[in-house]
N, C-alpha and C positions, 0 to 999 in steps of 0.2 A: 457518295460521297467524296468530297474533296482528300485528298491525302493528308493536307497540312490542319485541315479543320479536325480531321480524325486523331491526329496526334498531339491536338491540341486537347479536344477530350481528356485525352488519355493524360495528357501532363496535369489538368487541372484534377481529375482522379484521383492521379498516385501522388502528386504534390499536394493536394487538399487534405486526403487521409494522413499523409506523413504530418503536415502542421500539426493538425488535429490532434493527433497522437502525443506529438512532441511538448505541443504546450500543456495540455493535460498533465503529464509527467515534469515537467519543469516545475509545476506547482507544487510538486513533492518529489525531489531528487533523493533525498532519504529512503524513501519509499520503495524505488526503484533500487537503490541499494541495496536495501534488504532482500528484494527478489533476486537478485545475482547472488547474494551468499547464500540463498538457497540453491539457486544450482550449481554453485561452487561446490557445495558441499555434497550433492547429488553425484556432481562428476566424478568428485577425488574419491568416492565410494564405488561408483560404477564403469568409470573409465580409466583414469590415471589420481594416481594421488599430488601430483603437483598441482591440480586446480585448488586445492585447500590453501597454496603459496598466495593466490589471486584475491584470497578474502578481503586482507587489510587495503586494498586497493578499489573495492567493490565501490565506494561513492565516488573520488574521479572517475571511472571509469562510465559510472550511472550517468554523472554531469556531462560526459563526453558525448554519450548515445543518445540522450534527450536533446541536448544541444545540436545536435547532427542533424536527427529528425527533423528540426524545425529550419536550419536553414538550409538545408538538402530540397527540402520542400519545397522553400521559398526561390531557391534558385532554380527547381524545375519549372515553378510557376510562371517565373518571368524570365527565366532564359536565358541565365549563366553558365556559362561555360556548361552547355548544356551534356557534349559529348563525355565528358569527367563525372558530371553529374548522375547521368545514367547507370555508369560505371561503378559510383559509389552506391546510390540505391539499389541495385541489383546485389551486391556483395550484402548490403548492410539487409535485406530482405531476407537474404540466403540464411545468413547466420540468426536471424529471427526464426525462419521456417524450421530451421534444425532444431532451436529450443521448442518451438510450440508441440512439433512433430516428437520430442523425446516426453512434452510433459500427457499429450496424448496417448501415445504407444505405452509410454511404461508408468503414465499416471504416479508420476513421483512428484511434480510440482505442479498442485492442482489449480494454480490462477498465475499464467504467464504474466499479469501485470500489464497485458498490451495498453492497455487505455486507465493504468492506474487503477483507485478505488472508486472513477467515477461511471463507470462501466464494466461491469464483471461479466467476462465471457469463460465459457466452459472451456479444458483444453481440447477439444477437438472442435468447438468453435470459432476457437484462436487459431487452430492451424487451416479451416477451412477456408478462413479470411485471408492469411498469409498465402495460401495456394491462387488464393484470387488476386492476390495483387501481385504475387508473384509472375503469372499469365502475362497481368498487365504492365508489368515493369518489361517482360522479354518480347512485347511488340516494338517497346520503344528500342530496346537493348539492339533489337536483328536490323529494325531500321533506322539505327543513329546517324548513320552516313547522312539521311533524310531530313536530320532535326536542322532549325536556324543553326550557322556557326557562328555567328559576331554576337557580339555580347554589349549589348546599349551601356554608355557609361553610367546613366540612372541605374542600372540594374544592377553593377558591378558595388558603387555604392551603397545601395538599397541591401544588396547582400552582406556588405559588410556591417551596415549599422543592427541588420537581424543578429548577427553575429555577438556584437556587443550588447546588444540587447537581452539576447537569450542568455548568454553567459551571465549576467549580470544578475537577470530575473533569479535563476539556478543558484548562484550564490545568496542571494538574500533570502531564498526560499530555508535553505540550509541553516543560515545564522540566525533564522526567526521561527515562526511554524510556516504551513503551507498557506496561500493565499484563500484558498476555498477548500475545506475541509468536506471532504466526501467519505469519512469514515462513520464508524455506529456509533463512535463516542464524543461525535460533534457537539459543539454547543448547542444546549436546547435539548438534548437527548437525555431520556429520562434511562436510565440504566436498566433498573429491575424491570420497567415496562418493556423494554426492548429484548430483556432475557426470557420473556414469555410471547408463545404463541400471539399471533396479531388474531388467530381463528381455531377454534377445534380442528383438529390433524386428522385427517379422514385417511383412513387404508382401505386397502381392498387386501383379503387374505386368499392366495393362491394356495388350494387344498387338490390333495388328490384321494380318489374314492372310487374304488372300483377299477383302477388302473386309469380313470378317466381325469383332466383338472376339472377343477369347480373353483368358481371367483365369487367370494362369498364377503358383505359387508361387514359381519362380527364371525368373530371368533368362535368356532363351533365347539359345542360342549361335548358332541358326540365323538367319541373316541376313535370309529371306525375311520372319522378322516386323517390322513396324513398330509401334515405341514409341507408344504415347497418352498412358499416365500411371503412377504407382505409388502406389497407396494405403496406409498404414499400420494393420494391422488393432488392434493392441493400444497407441494412444495414451497409455491410464495408465502407460505403461513408460519413457516417455520420461522423461530425467534432468529432475529438480527444478533443477538449476541449469543453463541453458545458456551465460550471458552470464559466467562470473566469469574476470577476466583482470588481469594486475598486470607489468608492464614498466618497464624502463630502457633506455639504452644499450646494455645486453648483450645485451638480449632478453626474451623470456618470465621472467616470475618468479615463477609460480606455484607450481612444484614445490620451488621454495624456501621459498614459506610453508607449504608442508605439510609441513616436517621441523623438528622440534624445536619450544622454547618461542619465539614470538611477539608480542609487545606492539605493536600496531596501533595508529597515531593514522590516524583516518579523518576526509578533509574533501571533502566534494561541490561544495565552490566556495570559494575563496581569499579572494574579494573579501567575501563573506557571511558570512568562519568569524567566530567569536565571540572574542574576544582577553579575557574576562571572566575565564577561569580559568588564564590560560598561566603565573600563577606556580605555581599548582599544578601543571599538567602539567611544568614544567619541573623543579621539586622532586623529583616522581615518577621522572622520566627519571635526574634525577643518581642517587636513590638505588638506581638498577636497572643504574647503568654496569657494575657488577660482578658482578653477577648471572646464573645461568645460564639468560639470555633474552637475546632480540638483540629491538632497538627497530628501530620501523620509521616513518615517515610518508608514507601511503598519499594520493595527493590526485588529483583529476580537473583538471587542470593542466602544465603544461609543465613539463618536468625543471628549467629555470633557476628558474621561479618557484617549485616545492617546495624547491631547493636555498638560493634566496635564505629561504623563512623559517626553514629550519632553521639557517642561520648566523646569522639577526636574534635568534634565539631561546638562540643558544648550543646546541643540541641537537646531542649526539654520536650520531646515527642516522642508518641508511639512508632515503634520499626513493626512492618509487616511483609512478609514474603509472598511475592506474585510469580506469573510464567512470565519467562521474556519474550515470548513471542506476544502476551495480551499487552506486557506495557506499550513495546514496538507499537501495536497497533494503535494504543490510548495517544499516546508520545511521541513525536517526531522529534525529542528532543532530550539528552544525558546530562544533566536532570532536565526536569520541565515541572513545572505546577499545575496541575488540576483544582478547580475549586467544585463541592459537590455541595448540593443543598435537597436534603431531602431525597439524593438518588441522582438528582438533575443536574447536569454540566452546565455549571452557570459562568466558568472562564478558563480560559488554557493558557499559558505562556513559557517560552523558552527560557532559561534561564539567562539568555542576554538581556532579556525584557522582563526580570524580577522586578512585580509592581510594588510600590508603597501599600502601607497596610491600611491606609484608608480606603485605596482604590478595592481591596478585597472585600473590607467589610460593607463598602457600596453594592457589592454582586449580592450581599446574603437579604 
């Protein structure tokens, strides 16, 4: 095979994968930022405390990473400053390989977010993927002097346009909601249905009897068996949602949320909750007071803090507590609105796009 053809195939594979991965994450930079915050928390406990100082900068770092993935991938594909591009890509894949190795070896961050929420990989799968990519980039790095040295003007302009467009898409996704929602709470999903297994779970029980391992389909009643472990044979049937919960002083309120028409204002962190559109939210709640819907403020906070925000804004709505991770998974805005009809998600809005009352009622 001709050397340049071989290099072009490598460029196509590496560049294509970076562009694909970057575009998926540009769809949801907030999700990438959440994943970076998880890594910073882990590193601050395991490596050095200063990593905690990076958490406030998780979102701009996420934008930088996802835009770089797309732009560098395009530059590799179309031949823009290939020597420098290969250096940058090699540095980036080394960084990603360290993250996925840490996740796989120490089992601290169980989803690296390599492909956002679109394609879920285990830590080991993510690490092996990065090792393969590292090997491919290594060939380009070792033979970088043999790569084309001239950059066509059209390629330079194309790279510049890709940078502007990628950055614009990332900012738009942050100020609104992801263009495509890959999560378990997307519009059209029934939350209570997703909380149930899609099929009966089938287990194999590993027992020990007489010093030998025995594999059984049912747990034995014979006390002479010694339990070793149980394995799930059909993990694909596990519930897509396993951690949804909402509560107040009266107890669990999940079933209440799944009955009738509910308008939920969600906040994952009250101290960071934007007040930019509180007037629009207050107007919406006032317009819906006599409508056949129930208004709820669901936040990751104490009940006292939630009630204080409700009282401060003069909202006539019910306050419920929730887990911050769950709220972040449901809603990429702080605050954001989710509409539920008998537990089915019928609408989601960033606070920058607060709907009018008629628009809300049309969805019920």
